[in-house]
C-alpha positions as CSV (number, residue, x, y, z in Angstrom):
1,X,5.6,59.5,-22.4
2,X,5.0,58.5,-18.8
3,X,1.7,56.8,-19.2
4,X,0.6,53.2,-18.7
5,X,-2.0,51.5,-20.8
6,X,-5.1,50.4,-18.9
7,X,-4.2,46.7,-19.0
8,X,-1.0,47.4,-17.0
9,X,-3.0,49.2,-14.3
10,X,-5.4,46.2,-14.4
11,X,-2.5,43.8,-13.7
12,X,-1.3,46.0,-10.8
13,X,-4.9,46.1,-9.4
14,X,-5.3,42.4,-9.7
15,X,-1.9,41.7,-8.1
16,X,-2.8,44.1,-5.2
17,X,-6.2,42.4,-4.7
18,X,-4.6,38.9,-4.8
19,X,-1.9,40.0,-2.4
20,X,-4.5,41.3,0.1
21,X,-6.6,38.2,-0.2
22,X,-3.8,35.8,0.6
23,X,-2.0,38.0,3.1
24,X,-5.0,38.8,5.3
25,X,-5.5,35.2,6.7
26,X,-2.1,35.5,8.4
27,X,-3.5,38.4,10.5
28,X,-6.4,36.6,12.0
29,X,-4.4,34.4,14.4
30,X,-5.3,30.9,15.5
31,X,-8.3,29.4,17.2
32,X,-8.5,26.2,19.3
33,X,-9.5,23.1,17.3
34,X,-9.8,19.3,17.6
35,X,-8.3,17.0,15.0
36,X,-9.5,13.4,14.4
37,X,-7.2,11.1,12.5
38,X,-6.6,7.4,12.0
39,X,-5.0,5.5,14.9
40,X,-4.4,2.4,12.9
41,X,-2.5,1.7,9.7
42,X,-5.4,-0.2,8.2
43,X,-8.1,2.4,9.1
44,X,-8.5,5.1,6.5
45,X,-10.2,8.5,7.3
46,X,-12.6,9.8,4.7
47,X,-15.2,12.5,4.3
48,X,-17.9,10.3,5.9
49,X,-16.3,10.9,9.3
50,X,-17.3,14.6,9.0
51,X,-21.0,13.6,9.5
52,X,-20.2,11.4,12.4
53,X,-18.1,14.1,14.2
54,X,-20.9,16.7,13.6
55,X,-23.4,14.3,15.1
56,X,-21.3,13.6,18.2
57,X,-20.9,17.4,18.8
58,X,-24.6,18.0,18.4
59,X,-25.4,15.2,20.9
60,X,-22.9,16.8,23.4
61,X,-24.6,20.3,22.8
62,X,-21.3,21.7,21.5
63,X,-21.1,24.2,18.7
64,X,-18.2,24.3,16.2
65,X,-17.4,27.1,13.8
66,X,-17.0,24.4,11.2
67,X,-16.1,20.8,10.7
68,X,-14.0,20.0,7.6
69,X,-12.1,17.1,6.0
70,X,-8.5,18.0,4.9
71,X,-7.5,14.8,3.1
72,X,-5.8,13.1,6.1
73,X,-8.0,14.0,9.1
74,X,-11.2,15.8,10.2
75,X,-10.8,19.1,12.0
76,X,-13.4,21.1,14.0
77,X,-12.7,24.7,15.1
78,X,-14.1,26.2,18.3
79,X,-14.4,29.6,19.8
80,X,-12.6,28.9,23.1
81,X,-10.4,26.4,24.8
82,X,-13.1,25.2,27.2
83,X,-15.3,24.1,24.3
84,X,-12.3,22.6,22.6
85,X,-11.4,20.3,25.6
86,X,-15.1,19.3,26.1
87,X,-15.3,18.4,22.4
88,X,-12.1,16.3,22.7
89,X,-13.5,14.3,25.6
90,X,-16.9,13.8,23.8
91,X,-15.2,12.7,20.5
92,X,-12.8,10.4,22.3
93,X,-15.6,8.6,24.2
94,X,-17.8,8.3,21.1
95,X,-15.2,7.2,18.5
96,X,-13.1,5.0,20.8
97,X,-15.4,2.9,22.9
98,X,-12.4,0.5,23.5
99,X,-9.8,2.8,25.2
100,X,-7.2,0.0,25.1
101,X,-7.4,-0.3,21.3
102,X,-8.3,3.2,20.0
103,X,-9.4,3.4,16.3
104,X,-8.9,7.2,16.1
105,X,-6.5,9.7,17.4
106,X,-8.3,12.7,18.9
107,X,-5.8,15.6,19.4
108,X,-5.9,19.2,20.3
109,X,-4.8,21.5,17.5
110,X,-4.9,25.1,16.3
111,X,-6.6,26.4,13.1
112,X,-6.7,29.8,11.5
113,X,-9.5,32.2,12.6
114,X,-9.9,33.4,9.0
115,X,-13.4,33.2,7.6
116,X,-14.5,30.0,6.0
117,X,-15.1,31.6,2.6
118,X,-11.4,32.4,2.5
119,X,-10.5,28.8,3.2
120,X,-12.8,27.7,0.3
121,X,-10.6,29.9,-1.9
122,X,-7.5,28.3,-0.5
123,X,-6.6,31.6,1.2
124,X,-4.8,30.1,4.1
125,X,-2.1,31.4,6.5
126,X,1.5,30.2,6.3
127,X,2.5,27.3,8.4
128,X,4.7,28.1,11.3
129,X,7.9,26.2,11.8
130,X,9.2,24.5,14.9
131,X,11.0,27.6,16.2
132,X,7.9,29.8,15.9
133,X,5.2,27.3,17.1
134,X,7.1,25.1,19.4
135,X,7.4,21.3,19.3
136,X,10.0,18.6,19.3
137,X,13.1,18.1,17.1
138,X,15.0,14.8,16.6
139,X,18.2,14.0,14.7
140,X,18.2,10.3,13.9
141,X,21.1,8.2,12.7
142,X,20.4,5.4,10.2
143,X,22.4,2.1,10.8
144,X,23.8,1.7,7.3
145,X,25.7,-1.4,8.2
146,X,22.5,-3.1,9.1
147,X,21.0,-2.1,5.7
148,X,24.0,-3.8,4.0
149,X,23.8,-6.8,6.2
150,X,20.1,-7.2,5.4
151,X,20.9,-7.0,1.7
152,X,23.7,-9.6,2.1
153,X,21.2,-11.9,3.8
154,X,18.8,-11.5,0.9
155,X,21.6,-12.2,-1.6
156,X,22.6,-15.3,0.2
157,X,19.2,-16.8,-0.3
158,X,19.2,-15.7,-4.0
159,X,22.6,-17.4,-4.5
160,X,21.3,-20.7,-3.0
161,X,18.2,-20.6,-5.2
162,X,20.2,-19.9,-8.4
163,X,22.7,-22.7,-7.8
164,X,20.0,-25.2,-7.0
165,X,18.1,-24.3,-10.1
166,X,21.2,-24.8,-12.3
167,X,22.0,-28.1,-10.5
168,X,25.4,-26.8,-9.4
169,X,26.7,-28.5,-6.2
170,X,28.3,-26.5,-3.5
171,X,29.7,-27.2,0.0
172,X,27.9,-24.4,1.8
173,X,26.8,-20.8,1.6
174,X,27.3,-18.3,4.4
175,X,27.4,-14.5,5.0
176,X,30.6,-13.1,6.3
177,X,30.0,-9.4,7.2
178,X,28.6,-7.8,4.1
179,X,30.0,-10.5,1.8
180,X,28.5,-13.7,0.5
181,X,30.8,-16.8,0.5
182,X,30.2,-20.0,-1.4
183,X,32.4,-23.1,-1.0
184,X,32.8,-25.7,-3.8
185,X,34.5,-29.1,-3.8
186,X,36.2,-28.8,-7.1
187,X,37.4,-26.1,-9.5
188,X,35.0,-27.0,-12.3
189,X,31.9,-26.5,-10.1
190,X,33.5,-23.2,-8.8
191,X,34.0,-22.0,-12.4
192,X,30.4,-22.9,-13.4
193,X,29.0,-21.2,-10.2
194,X,31.0,-18.1,-10.8
195,X,29.8,-17.8,-14.4
196,X,26.1,-18.1,-13.4
197,X,26.4,-15.8,-10.4
198,X,28.3,-13.1,-12.3
199,X,25.6,-13.1,-15.0
200,X,22.6,-13.0,-12.7
201,X,24.0,-10.9,-9.9
202,X,25.9,-8.1,-11.6
203,X,26.0,-5.9,-8.5
204,X,28.5,-8.4,-6.8
205,X,32.2,-8.7,-7.5
206,X,33.3,-12.4,-7.2
207,X,36.8,-13.4,-6.1
208,X,37.9,-17.0,-6.2
209,X,40.5,-18.2,-3.6
210,X,41.7,-21.7,-2.6
211,X,40.7,-22.9,0.8
212,X,42.5,-26.2,1.5
213,X,41.0,-28.8,-0.9
214,X,38.0,-26.6,-1.5
215,X,37.5,-23.5,-3.6
216,X,36.0,-20.4,-1.9
217,X,34.0,-17.9,-4.0
218,X,33.5,-14.6,-2.2
219,X,31.1,-12.0,-3.5
220,X,31.1,-8.3,-2.3
221,X,28.8,-5.5,-3.4
222,X,30.3,-3.0,-5.8
223,X,30.8,0.5,-4.3
224,X,28.0,2.0,-6.4
225,X,25.6,-0.9,-5.6
226,X,26.4,-0.5,-1.8
227,X,25.7,3.2,-2.1
228,X,22.4,2.5,-3.9
229,X,21.3,0.1,-1.1
230,X,22.1,2.7,1.5
231,X,20.3,5.5,-0.4
232,X,17.2,3.3,-0.8
233,X,17.2,2.4,2.9
234,X,17.3,6.1,3.8
235,X,14.5,7.0,1.4
236,X,12.3,4.1,2.6
237,X,12.9,5.1,6.2
238,X,11.9,8.7,5.4
239,X,8.7,7.4,3.6
240,X,7.9,5.2,6.6
241,X,8.3,8.0,9.0
242,X,6.1,10.2,6.9
243,X,3.4,7.6,6.9
244,X,3.5,7.1,10.7
245,X,3.5,10.8,11.4
246,X,0.7,11.6,8.9
247,X,-1.5,8.8,10.2
248,X,-1.4,10.4,13.7
249,X,-2.3,13.8,12.4
250,X,0.8,15.8,13.4
251,X,0.4,19.2,11.6
252,X,3.1,20.3,9.1
253,X,5.8,17.8,10.0
254,X,9.4,18.2,8.6
255,X,11.1,14.9,7.8
256,X,14.1,15.3,5.6
257,X,17.6,13.9,4.9
258,X,20.6,15.5,6.5
259,X,23.9,14.2,5.2
260,X,24.4,10.6,4.0
261,X,23.0,8.7,6.9
262,X,20.9,11.1,9.1
263,X,17.3,12.1,9.2
264,X,15.8,15.3,10.8
265,X,12.3,14.9,12.2
266,X,10.5,18.1,13.4
267,X,7.0,17.8,14.8
268,X,5.5,21.3,15.4
269,X,2.9,21.6,18.1
270,X,3.9,18.4,19.9
271,X,5.1,19.1,23.4
272,X,5.2,15.6,24.8
273,X,8.6,14.1,23.9
274,X,7.6,10.6,25.0
275,X,4.6,10.7,22.7
276,X,6.7,12.0,19.8
277,X,9.2,9.1,20.4
278,X,6.2,6.7,20.3
279,X,5.1,8.2,17.0
280,X,8.4,7.8,15.2
281,X,9.3,4.6,16.8
282,X,6.1,2.7,15.7
283,X,6.9,-0.7,14.3
284,X,4.7,-2.5,11.8
285,X,5.4,-6.0,10.7
286,X,3.8,-8.1,8.0
287,X,2.8,-11.8,8.2
288,X,1.3,-14.2,5.7
289,X,-0.8,-17.0,7.1
290,X,-3.4,-19.4,5.8
291,X,-7.0,-19.0,6.6
292,X,-8.7,-21.7,8.7
293,X,-11.8,-22.7,6.8
294,X,-12.7,-25.8,8.8
295,X,-16.2,-26.4,10.3
296,X,-14.9,-25.4,13.7
297,X,-13.5,-22.2,12.3
298,X,-16.9,-21.4,10.7
299,X,-18.5,-21.9,14.0
300,X,-16.0,-19.6,15.6
301,X,-17.0,-16.8,13.2
302,X,-20.4,-16.9,14.8
303,X,-19.0,-16.4,18.3
304,X,-17.9,-20.0,19.1
305,X,-14.5,-21.0,20.5
306,X,-11.5,-20.5,18.2
307,X,-10.0,-23.9,17.2
308,X,-6.6,-24.9,18.7
309,X,-3.7,-23.5,16.7
310,X,-5.8,-20.7,15.2
311,X,-6.5,-17.0,16.0
312,X,-9.3,-14.6,15.3
313,X,-8.6,-11.3,13.5
314,X,-10.7,-8.6,11.8
315,X,-10.6,-7.6,8.1
316,X,-10.6,-3.9,7.2
317,X,-14.4,-4.0,6.8
318,X,-14.8,-5.4,10.3
319,X,-15.5,-9.0,9.2
320,X,-13.8,-11.7,11.4
321,X,-11.3,-14.1,9.9
322,X,-9.9,-17.2,11.6
323,X,-6.2,-17.8,10.6
324,X,-3.7,-20.4,11.6
325,X,-0.9,-19.4,14.0
326,X,1.7,-20.8,11.7
327,X,3.5,-17.9,9.8
328,X,4.1,-18.7,6.1
329,X,6.0,-15.5,5.3
330,X,7.0,-12.3,7.0
331,X,7.6,-8.7,5.7
332,X,11.3,-9.5,5.6
333,X,10.7,-11.6,2.5
334,X,8.9,-8.7,0.7
335,X,11.0,-6.6,-1.6
336,X,8.4,-4.3,-3.2
337,X,4.6,-3.8,-3.5
338,X,3.0,-1.7,-6.2
339,X,-0.6,-1.0,-7.2
340,X,-1.6,-1.9,-10.8
341,X,-4.2,-3.9,-12.8
342,X,-4.9,-7.5,-13.6
343,X,-3.8,-8.2,-17.2
344,X,-6.8,-10.4,-17.9
345,X,-9.7,-8.8,-16.0
346,X,-8.3,-5.2,-15.9
347,X,-9.4,-5.1,-12.2
348,X,-7.3,-3.1,-9.7
349,X,-4.6,-5.3,-8.2
350,X,-1.5,-5.2,-6.0
351,X,1.7,-6.7,-7.4
352,X,4.2,-8.0,-4.9
353,X,7.9,-8.9,-5.4
354,X,9.4,-11.5,-3.0
355,X,13.1,-12.4,-2.4
356,X,14.5,-15.8,-3.4
357,X,13.5,-17.4,0.0
358,X,10.1,-16.0,-0.1
359,X,9.5,-17.0,-3.7
360,X,10.4,-20.6,-2.9
361,X,8.2,-20.8,0.1
362,X,5.3,-19.0,-1.7
363,X,5.5,-21.4,-4.6
364,X,5.3,-24.4,-2.4
365,X,2.5,-23.1,-0.3
366,X,0.3,-22.0,-3.2
367,X,0.8,-25.3,-5.0
368,X,-0.5,-27.2,-1.9
369,X,-3.4,-24.8,-1.2
370,X,-5.1,-24.0,-4.5
371,X,-8.7,-22.8,-3.8
372,X,-8.0,-21.8,-0.2
373,X,-7.6,-18.3,1.2
374,X,-4.3,-16.7,2.3
375,X,-4.4,-13.8,4.8
376,X,-1.9,-10.9,4.8
377,X,-1.8,-9.4,8.3
378,X,-0.3,-6.1,9.6
379,X,0.8,-6.1,13.2
380,X,1.2,-2.8,15.0
381,X,1.8,-2.4,18.8
382,X,1.1,-6.1,19.3
383,X,-2.3,-6.0,17.6
384,X,-2.9,-7.5,14.1
385,X,-5.4,-6.8,11.4
386,X,-6.1,-8.5,8.1
387,X,-5.1,-6.2,5.2
388,X,-6.5,-8.6,2.6
389,X,-7.4,-12.3,2.4
390,X,-7.4,-13.4,-1.3
391,X,-8.2,-16.9,-2.7
392,X,-5.2,-18.8,-4.2
393,X,-6.2,-19.5,-7.8
394,X,-3.1,-21.4,-8.9
395,X,0.5,-22.2,-8.1
396,X,2.5,-18.9,-8.0
397,X,6.3,-19.1,-8.7
398,X,9.0,-16.7,-9.7
399,X,8.6,-14.3,-6.7
400,X,5.9,-12.3,-8.5
401,X,2.6,-12.3,-6.7
402,X,-0.7,-10.6,-7.6
403,X,-3.5,-9.8,-5.2
404,X,-6.8,-8.9,-6.9
405,X,-10.5,-9.1,-6.6
406,X,-13.2,-6.6,-5.3
407,X,-10.7,-3.8,-4.9
408,X,-10.9,-0.2,-6.1
409,X,-7.9,1.6,-7.5
410,X,-7.6,3.6,-4.2
411,X,-7.9,0.5,-2.1
412,X,-5.1,-1.1,-4.2
413,X,-2.9,1.9,-3.6
414,X,-3.6,1.8,0.1
415,X,-2.8,-1.9,0.4
416,X,0.4,-1.4,-1.6
417,X,1.5,1.4,0.7
418,X,0.8,-0.6,3.8
419,X,2.7,-3.6,2.5
420,X,5.6,-1.5,1.2
421,X,6.2,0.9,4.1
422,X,5.1,-1.3,7.0
423,X,8.5,-1.3,8.7
424,X,11.9,0.5,8.6
425,X,14.4,-0.6,6.0
426,X,17.3,-0.1,8.6
427,X,17.3,0.6,12.3
428,X,17.5,4.2,13.5
429,X,18.8,5.8,16.7
430,X,17.9,9.2,18.1
431,X,21.2,11.0,18.6
432,X,19.8,14.4,19.4
433,X,16.5,15.7,20.7
434,X,15.2,19.2,21.6
435,X,11.9,20.5,22.9
436,X,10.8,24.1,22.1
437,X,7.9,25.4,24.2
438,X,5.0,27.4,22.7
439,X,5.9,30.5,24.8
440,X,9.3,30.6,23.3
441,X,7.7,30.3,19.8
442,X,5.4,33.2,20.5
443,X,8.3,35.3,21.7
444,X,10.2,34.5,18.5
445,X,7.2,35.5,16.4
446,X,6.9,38.8,18.3
447,X,10.6,39.6,17.9
448,X,10.6,38.7,14.3
449,X,7.6,40.8,13.6
450,X,9.1,43.7,15.4
451,X,12.3,43.5,13.5
452,X,10.5,43.5,10.1
453,X,8.2,46.4,11.3
454,X,10.9,48.6,12.6
455,X,13.2,47.9,9.7
456,X,10.3,48.9,7.3
457,X,9.5,52.1,9.2
458,X,13.2,53.1,9.3
459,X,13.4,52.7,5.5
460,X,10.2,54.7,5.0
461,X,11.4,57.6,7.1
462,X,14.8,57.8,5.3
463,X,13.3,57.5,1.8
464,X,10.6,60.2,2.5
465,X,13.1,62.5,4.1
466,X,15.7,62.1,1.3
467,X,13.6,61.7,-1.8
468,X,10.4,63.5,-0.8
469,X,7.5,62.4,-3.0
470,X,9.6,59.9,-4.9
471,X,10.6,58.4,-1.5
472,X,6.9,58.0,-0.7
473,X,6.4,56.2,-4.0
474,X,9.3,53.9,-3.2
475,X,7.9,53.2,0.3
476,X,4.5,52.3,-1.2
477,X,6.3,50.0,-3.7
478,X,8.2,48.4,-0.7
479,X,4.9,47.8,1.1
480,X,3.5,46.2,-2.1
481,X,6.5,44.0,-2.3
482,X,6.1,42.8,1.3
483,X,2.4,42.2,0.6
484,X,3.2,40.1,-2.5
485,X,6.0,38.1,-0.7
486,X,3.7,37.1,2.2
487,X,0.9,36.3,-0.3
488,X,3.1,34.0,-2.4
489,X,4.4,32.2,0.7
490,X,0.8,31.7,1.8
491,X,-0.3,30.5,-1.6
492,X,2.6,28.0,-1.6
493,X,1.7,27.0,2.0
494,X,5.3,27.5,2.9
495,X,6.5,26.9,6.5
496,X,7.8,30.2,8.0
497,X,10.7,29.9,10.3
498,X,13.1,32.3,12.0
499,X,15.6,32.2,9.1
500,X,12.6,32.9,6.9
501,X,11.7,36.0,8.9
502,X,15.3,37.1,8.7
503,X,15.1,36.7,4.9
504,X,12.0,38.9,4.8
505,X,13.9,41.7,6.7
506,X,16.8,41.3,4.4
507,X,14.5,41.5,1.3
508,X,13.3,44.9,2.5
509,X,16.8,46.3,2.4
510,X,17.5,44.7,-1.0
511,X,14.2,45.7,-2.5
512,X,14.6,49.4,-1.7
513,X,18.0,49.4,-3.4
514,X,16.3,49.2,-6.8
515,X,14.3,52.3,-6.0
516,X,17.4,54.1,-4.8
517,X,19.0,53.3,-8.2
518,X,16.0,54.6,-10.1
519,X,15.7,57.8,-8.0
520,X,19.4,58.6,-8.4
521,X,19.2,57.9,-12.1
522,X,16.3,60.4,-12.4
523,X,18.3,63.0,-10.5
524,X,21.3,62.4,-12.8
525,X,19.1,63.0,-15.9
526,X,17.8,66.2,-14.3
527,X,21.3,67.4,-13.7
528,X,22.1,66.7,-17.3
529,X,19.4,69.2,-18.3
530,X,16.6,66.9,-19.4
531,X,13.0,68.1,-18.7
532,X,11.2,66.3,-15.8
533,X,9.1,64.0,-18.0
534,X,12.1,62.9,-20.1
535,X,14.2,62.5,-16.9
536,X,11.6,60.2,-15.3
537,X,11.4,58.0,-18.5
538,X,15.2,57.9,-19.0
539,X,15.8,57.2,-15.3
540,X,13.5,54.2,-15.2
541,X,14.7,52.8,-18.6
542,X,18.5,53.2,-17.9
543,X,18.3,51.9,-14.3
544,X,16.6,48.7,-15.5
545,X,19.7,47.0,-16.8
546,X,21.7,47.7,-13.6
547,X,18.8,46.5,-11.4
548,X,18.4,43.3,-13.5
549,X,22.1,42.5,-13.3
550,X,22.3,43.0,-9.5
551,X,19.2,40.9,-8.9
552,X,20.3,38.1,-11.2
553,X,23.6,37.7,-9.4
554,X,21.9,37.7,-6.0
555,X,19.4,35.2,-7.3
556,X,22.2,32.9,-8.4
557,X,23.5,32.9,-4.8
558,X,20.0,32.2,-3.5
559,X,19.5,29.3,-5.9
560,X,22.8,27.8,-4.8
561,X,21.6,27.9,-1.2
562,X,18.3,26.4,-2.2
563,X,20.0,23.6,-4.2
564,X,22.7,22.6,-1.7
565,X,21.4,23.8,1.6
566,X,19.1,22.0,4.0
567,X,17.1,22.9,7.1
568,X,17.2,26.5,8.2
569,X,19.5,27.4,5.2
570,X,17.0,26.1,2.7
571,X,14.1,28.0,4.5
572,X,16.1,31.2,4.2
573,X,16.9,30.6,0.6
574,X,13.2,30.0,-0.4
575,X,12.1,33.3,1.1
576,X,15.2,35.1,-0.3
577,X,14.6,33.9,-3.9
578,X,10.9,34.7,-3.8
579,X,11.7,38.1,-2.3
580,X,14.1,39.0,-5.2
581,X,11.4,38.1,-7.8
582,X,8.6,40.1,-6.1
583,X,11.0,43.1,-5.5
584,X,11.8,43.2,-9.2
585,X,8.0,43.5,-10.0
586,X,7.2,46.0,-7.3
587,X,10.3,48.3,-7.7
588,X,10.0,48.6,-11.4
589,X,6.4,48.1,-12.5
590,X,4.5,49.2,-9.4
591,X,6.6,52.2,-8.5
592,X,6.6,53.5,-12.1
593,X,2.8,52.9,-12.1
594,X,2.5,55.3,-9.2
595,X,4.8,57.9,-10.8
596,X,3.0,57.7,-14.1
597,X,-0.3,58.0,-12.3
598,X,0.8,61.2,-10.5
599,X,3.0,62.9,-13.1
600,X,2.0,61.3,-16.4
601,X,-1.2,63.3,-16.6
602,X,0.6,66.6,-16.4
603,X,1.5,67.7,-19.9
604,X,3.9,70.5,-19.1
605,X,5.8,69.4,-16.0
606,X,8.4,71.9,-14.7
607,X,9.7,70.0,-11.7
608,X,9.4,66.9,-9.6
609,X,9.6,66.3,-5.9
610,X,12.8,64.1,-5.6
611,X,14.9,66.0,-3.1
612,X,18.2,67.8,-3.7
613,X,19.5,67.7,-7.3
614,X,23.3,68.4,-7.3
615,X,24.4,70.3,-10.3
616,X,27.8,71.0,-11.9
617,X,29.6,74.0,-10.5
618,X,28.5,73.4,-6.9
619,X,25.0,74.7,-7.3
620,X,22.1,72.8,-5.9
621,X,18.4,73.1,-6.2
622,X,15.5,71.7,-4.2
623,X,13.1,70.1,-6.5
624,X,9.7,71.2,-5.2
625,X,6.4,69.5,-5.6
626,X,5.3,69.4,-9.2
627,X,3.5,72.5,-10.6
628,X,2.0,72.2,-14.0
629,X,2.0,75.2,-16.4
630,X,-1.4,76.8,-16.8
């Protein structure tokens, strides 16, 4: 009756082993490390940097526990802080010979002390949030009016191009606030213009009003179109901030939307507020210039003087390029950049979309410079680098531009990302900033750990005193639940915050409730006269529906917090929802597995150790430890 098949015990054993494997890394603590990441938008870090870092450390007679590439940066772990600082100095000197123009960011960091073989199995500790590790917190306000103004400027250029293409005369186009105004000399031209603009610019509402002898056509964005512009600006700003922070190697950053026009930026481990402002305030601008291929320019490539009106820049592979000072286009004329493939050669390519002004300029320039090279430059902190310098094959009109030739798919994605997220879509202003020191974070960890520990011990003492052996089974199931919850959070690489630790403590109280229901149900069946084996089976079976109902209702509240909450509320909701799921598994399947393992092998069970069993008529009995009939 109360026996599990072997495969259920195998599932429990596997879950226990998996829980131990992914929980243990959180107990090792952190070790000092050095992180090397890209210091330039056009420089990509790859696995080849690992060999270079190892060579620098060997030359400096420094021993690292390991050097690994994590996808965005190279990290080296050391045994003590003295070796860490010496390694940082050695790597900075070797990788950045020009201190004024560093190619790499060499920063101090912390890595888990867990064995490397655990890391190879992705058994990694949870990330620690800002309140536990320390760092800086910014609340940034996005200037939505500027986003709408920028959109209105782009629409003004589009309107001018459309009317010119259709040979419709006008008396002037201007932007008034977030609206576009077009003046016409007569009503017939105004009617024709309104018809064309309404068809080709459906996001604008056009209103015609007389203005003296002229007719004024005023176009304003529809409410839904204005909201779409603002949402897109906010998303692009968040993407750009992610790119900037990731390039500088800040570990586990939190960059998320708060409300309709605000962005929260949290940088754990960063203690220098000025440096953090420099990170998120980086500006990258794009420029398109023609390459100077004259004889003087060719001589300048070999070290000669740069011709008048030209400048020397480097391509991503380090090759010099001489470009004219005159700027053909800027990033303001670029609407989008996506990686793709050339329709004819099937080579990797980057597809650009320009606004009306940019399309007109680009068409004229490409028509006049077929066979020549055009350079796309990215400027950051006053220094420019050539992202790509393709050859113009033919005149390019329509605002659709393709860059191809000698690019891999990954390189095409990188170029598209640089061109697309080079600058912010709308200005942002820091309206709140906070700095949390590492000592306060360590204190928060200690207090949170103590609260969970003492809460767990208090529950164990009560359950063992009140339910005796069944209380011990419940306590072991609670420990198993805590083990699974931490393991799942570690496998998901979740960021643990103070609200998350509060959710863990709350989960303990909620998880033991299921075992209380089961134990009381077993007592009730014993009071009704059922034999112990039947009482155990009926107690677990009949308590299941109640446990399921209560956990589902609680899970619904947790999902609501997860869907509509943000920041600390969302962190609490994640741990809360996961805790409900793990508690269902541990309270029902694991605790019954223990009971079945202890009592299921006894064929003639007379009593169970479950504390006082209150019977009708005021009589009570103390259920002693089980004693099988011989």
